[in-house]
C-alpha angles and dihedrals in degrees: 000000000000122000128183132176132182115192118180117164108314095340120099122183118183140173132181124181135181114194127184097200134118090218110098112239131213113234113184139159121208128189106172099170139002127170124188122182125179131179124179119171128165119174092021086051129230094104107193137358123161126181125181121183118188115184112197109324102195135186113188127199111172138144114258117244119233114258116273119259114283091294094264117147118221115233119211117202119195126178113228123198 
């Protein structure tokens, strides 16, 4: 069983998977960019401003592909008249 959770501020993203397969699976979590800005003033005014930018929070669960053939490149020869 695989479990992943990303909690940033008030945002929670979770995934849990149970797989009955002999094929290995990739289980990855990606957080490429998060920006959180907060401003709270009182006597000098403003009083509240909150900005949260989440750029592509990703949780991946996918079967792994078998390795490619030995890296050899097939060559096709064709006679042209």
